[in-house]
N, C-alpha and C positions, 0 to 999 in steps of 0.2 A: 567493654572491655573498649571500643571503640574508639574514648577516649587517654586511655592508658599509652603507652607508649608502646609496649605490643602489638597494641591494635594499631594506629598509625603506621606501622611498619609492616604489617599483612593488606589494611586500607593500599596505603601505596603499593604496595607491588602490586594489589589488583588492577587501581589505576595505570601501570605504565604498562604494566601488558597487554589490558582491555583496552591504549591509546595504539599500540603497536599494529593491534591484532583491527581494528580500524585503518590503519593506513593502509596495514599491507592488502590487504580486501577494495580497500577505494581501488588502488592504486592497477588490480589484476582484474575489476574493475569495470573501471574506465578505459586498459587495455583490450578487454575480450571486445565491451560495447563501442567502442570507438573502432576497435578491426567489422565487427557487424555491420555500422554502420555506412563506414564506410562502401564497403558488402555491396550494402544496397542501396546508394542511394546515392554512384555515382554513377553519373552522366546522364542526370537530373536537370534542367535550363538552369538552378539557383541553388545548386550544389556548390561548395567549396571544402576544403582542409580545419578552413576557419571555423567558419558555419560548421562541419564536423563536431567540431570543438566543444562546441557552446552546446550543442544538441547535447556528444554524452554528458557535460557539465552541470548541462541544468538536467538531464534524467537520475546525474547519479546518489544525487539523498533520498529518491524512493529509494532507489536500486537499495542503500546503503542500510536504509529505513525496514527492507525486506529480510538483510542478514544481523540484523541485531541478538535473537533472539540466541543464533546458530554463536556469537561472537560471543556475546553472554556463557553459555556453555562450554566455547574451549577456551577459555582465560579463565575460567573456575576452576579446568582441570587444567591446564598447563602450572595455573601456579602454588595450586595443589599438590601436584607430583612433584615439582617441584621444590616443593618446599621438605616432604615427604622425602628425598633423594638425598638433601642435604641434613636429613635430622632434625629441622626447626621443631617442627610439629611434634615432633619424641622427645628435645626437652619442654617444651609447650605438652604432653598431657603430662611428662614427673612433674612436674609444678606444680600441678593440679589443678591446670583447666580441660571443659570440657571441651568435648565436641561443638557444643552448643555457643561459647565464648569465642573460639577463634572462629568460630564462619561467621559471626556478626559482623566483622567489617566484611566481607565476602559480601553475604546479602545486602548492605548495607549501600556494597557500591554495587551491587547490582539492582536497587529498587531503587540509586542516585541517575543510573544508565536511563534507567523506562521511564525518572522524570525526563530527562535533556532529550529522551525520539520522544518523545509526547507532546511537551513544549517548545521544543528548536528546530530537532532533525525534521517530525513534521509536518512546520508552516514552511520550512524552504521548500521540502520534498511537493509539497502541496503547489507553494507557488514555482516551482523549477519543474511538474508537469504540467502546467499551467501555457508556459515562455518557448519548454521542450513542443505541443503539439504546434504554437506557430508559428515558431520557427522553418520548422518541417511541413506545413503547411507553405509556409513563403514562399517552399521550391519548386511551387505551378505542380503541374501533372495529378490526371489522376493518381498517378504509383506513388507519388509524395503521400497524396490523404489513405489509402491505401493505411500506408504503415503505422496512419497514428490507429489505425480499429485494430488496436489489442485489444479490447471491446467490445461489447455489442451495442450500437446507441439505440436508446428504445426510440421506439415509432411516436409521435403523435398528432388526439387528429380536431381537427377546430371545426362548429359548421358556422359559417358566418350569412345570412342571411339561408338564399335555396345556396348554397352553395358549400359539397359535404369534402372538405379535403384533408386526408392523411397524406403526413409529413415527415421525412425522413434523410439520413443521412449515411453519409463512411462516416466525417470528420466532425466532432462541433468545438467553437474555438466562443474567445469572451466570454465567458458564465452562459453559450448557450444560447445566444442572440444571432452568433455567425455560425452557420453551416455547411462544409464545403463537400460541393458532389450530392447537393440536396435535389432527393426525391419529390416533387409536392402532385398526388393520386385527386383529382375531384372525380366527385358519382355525381348524380342525377340523384331524385328525389326513390328514384325507383331501386337504385344501390347499384345500378352499369359505372358502370364507367366513364367518361365525356372528352375527359383530357388529361393530360400524362406527363408528365414539364419536369426535368435532369435540366441544374443548374449545378451553372462550377463555382456556386458559391453562393447563400443567400445570408443578408442581413437584414433582420430584427428592424423596422418603423417604427413611427409608431402611426398602426393605425393598420399597418399591409407591411409585406412581405419585401422586398428590391432583391430581387436577383435578377444575374449578370453570364453571360453566354449559356444561353438558351437553346434546349429543344426540345420542342411542342410538338408530339405527339395525337391526334383524333382517331377515332377508331374507321377506319374504311378511308383514311385520306395520309396522304405523302406526308413527312415529318417537315418541321419547320426548324430553322435559325434562327434567334431574334441578339442582336447584345444587353436587350436586356426585358424584362418585365418587371408587373407591379401584382401581387395577388393580395387581395384583400383580406384582411383578420382584426379579432374581436380581441387575442392573444395579447398578455400582458407580458413588459419581460418578466419582472418578477414570476409569472403565472412559469412561463419558458426556462428562463435562467435553473430555479428547483424542477422543474419538471427534466430536466435532457442535465445536467451537471455530474457528473462523478463523484460516488462523492473520497476519492482519494483524488479531485482537484483542490479539495479544501479543507482554509488550517484548520487544530484540533478549536486556534479559539475560537474559529464564527461554524461548527457546525451545528452548536447548542439554539445558538438563533436562527439560522438556517432547517434548521428542524421547522421550530414556532412559525415561520412563515409559514415553509412548505406545506404545514397540517390546517394550519391557515387558507389552504389554496387548497383544502382536498387533493393534495398529492398525495401518494403512499412514504411514506418514511421511514420504513425498514432497512436498508441496504449507509441510510447515512446514521439512523441509530445503535445499528449495530457497527462503524466501524469506531462510533461516539462513541460507546461501550470497549470497543477492543484495544482504543488509546487509554482508554480509564484504567485496563487489566495490564495491560505493557509489562509493569511494574512490576507486579506481584507474577507476570510470564516468567522473567526475567529473575526473579529471587528462584518461582521453581526451576531454574532453568540450570544452577546454582549448588540447588542441590540436589538435581541427580546432579554432574559436579563431582560434588562433597561421596557420593551411596559407590558410586567407581573409584575416583582417585587416590579414597582415605586407604581404601579395601585394599587395593595395586600391591600401595609397600606394602604395605604391613606384612598381609602372607603370603607374598612374594603371588601374585593370580601372573594372569597367563594375558597376551595384550592384548583376549576379546575381551576381556573383563571393559575393557578401554572402549575396542569398540561397542561392547554391551550399551556403553554408555552413551555413546554418542548414539548411537541409533535410535536409544531412550529416547534422548533428543530430540532425530527427526520425529518420532515419530508423535511426541508430545506438538513438537511443529503444525506434523499433517493432521491431525484432531482439530487444533485450534483453526486451521486455514477453513480445511473443510465445513467444520461446525457453522464457521462467521458463515460461506454461502449459504446455507444451511438460513440459519436470520436473515440474511438480508434477504429471500425469499421470498422472508414468510413464514417457510415451514415452523421453524422453530421460535417463539419471542428471543429478540436481542439481550437482552437481558439473559438468557437463560444461555444462550450457543458464546457468545465469549466468557461470561465468568466463571459455568459448571467444570470444559475443561482448567480451568488453573488452578481452583480449588482446589482439586482431584489430584492434578499434582503435586502444591503444596503440603498437601496431605502424604498422600501417597511416599512422597522422598522427607518427606522423615518422619512418617511411618519405620522405612528404612534405615534410616540412622537410626531411631532407635533400638532394633532391633539389631542390629550394626554390633552400635557403640555400650545400649545401657540392658541388652539378653535380653 
């Protein structure tokens, strides 16, 4: 049906409605995020209004990516309710077209929206997040770096000769090779702390870490400050990059390659695999959201149901989104296999939506 006149009409209605939802959500998100950023960053040495606008614009694709399932849900509900109120679906049904036929253009539109999210919006969001982290850290000061710490940065351990060092940071840049507000804790062979180095930044060079603006503390001694210092290392750039880079800063087309590289270094890949499968499942997740929209929108118009039915659809979509995020967290931590964590909620939601439509439309 997608190729006939009616199918194209329904498809274009869905596309136009989704576009306006995207535009509205993007505008509201931009204003809210810029206001929040300005409130946090005003007073920092390098902050400017232009910089704040660039920072918000860089983060916008990542935020929009999180809202895509709800955009698909609300767009589907809006279009179907509008078609019902104008009796266009009534005429469609009277022509002998079943719900499965006239829902095909909406399902195809949701699937294409998922593909665009996976192949266009996600790489743009990953690039924008990297730029945002770099821009924010460039505004100097610990507060700016702390603001980047929306997710915990993993600690890494290196053993170079007799020196055992635990390395941490408040934020990571340049694919993990540049650490902001880094901490190097040195241990002796007996496991006792011998030195702690707090650096404003630490950059991985060939065979050593270059530390800048360093405060050194040794047990029983007064802290000293150095402009720079070096810590020898046997860690490679590829290993550090795979160990420290957050999955959200890696685009879809680079994920499979990064997973293979991480496996070759023995680095855990659960978070990367979960992100990869979550993006693959995105198109079907949006189709499931569209089916949920249909289960409440069609019944609402035909049987004059109260607004609680529409709220029920919104709640159902919200519950599905929360479940997918929660199970994704389980997959990233290794509690549940990544494939199971990302695909099972989507398959269950698709089956549930199809079952409810079958019960409503076909008895």
